[in-house]
N, C-alpha and C positions, 0 to 999 in steps of 0.2 A: 211173737212172744213179747210180753210187756217187759220193759226195762225200768228199774226203779233205783235211783241213787239215794243212799241212806247215810246220814251222818251219825256220829256216835250218840248224840243227844236224842236221836229218833229211832234207836234200835228197839226192836221188839224181842221178847223172849224167844220166839220162834226163829228169828233171824240169828240171834246169838247162839241158839242150839245148833243151827246149821253150820255156823262158823266153827264152833267147837268140834263138830263131827268131821268137817272137811279138813280143818287145820288143828288137829289135837296137840301138835307140838309147836304151834305157831306157824306163821307163813314166812317165806323168804322172798328175795327179789324176783325169782322166777314166777311167783304167784301173783305179783303186782301188775295191774293193768293201768296204763297211763292214757288219758284222753283229755280233750278240751271240752269244757262245758259251753253253754250258750253265750256266756260272757267272755269266752276266750281264755279262761284260766285253766291251767293244767291241773288235772285231778288225778290222784293216785288212789286206787281202790283194789279190793279183793272181791272175787265173784263167788256167789252162791246161787244155786238155782232150785226152783220148784218146778212142777209140771208146766206152769203157765207164766212164770215170772223169773227174770234174771235180776238179782239184787247186786248192785255194785256198792260195797260198803267202803266209805272213805277211810283211808288209813290215818291214824293219829296215835299219839302216845296213850291217850285216854282209851282208845279202842283196845290196844294191846293189854293195858292194865285190866280193863273190864273182862276180856277173854280169860285172862289168868285167874282173876278173882272168881268169876262165874264157874270156871272149870273146877275150882276147889270147893266152892260153896254156892249152890244154886239159889239160896236165899239172898245172896248179894243183889241179884236183879230186883227182887221185891222191895229191898230196903233202900235202893238207890233212886233218889228223886230226879236225877238228871235225864232219865229216859222219858220220851214222849212219843208213844206209838201212833198218835193221831195225826201226825204231820209229816208224811213221807214225800220227798220230792220226786215227781215222776218225769221221766225223759221220754219224749215221743220219738 
């Protein structure tokens, strides 16, 4: 199964939909996964899965705000210029 690390700025609408579905009331510390990246930095993320991919979405205040805004108004995603779905960081 492919594992992809996703930052807030690189979220896609599909990944945001999965996050909202899995964590409709937000996530808590038991949902958070901590790991070291290739540079040795500790990363904290929440996990969502498709049939062939595990997405590890890095936690940030901006992510929490985006989840709240998107849950209330799906057009928020379309109006937000911070998202770039073309550049996802893949982990082997």
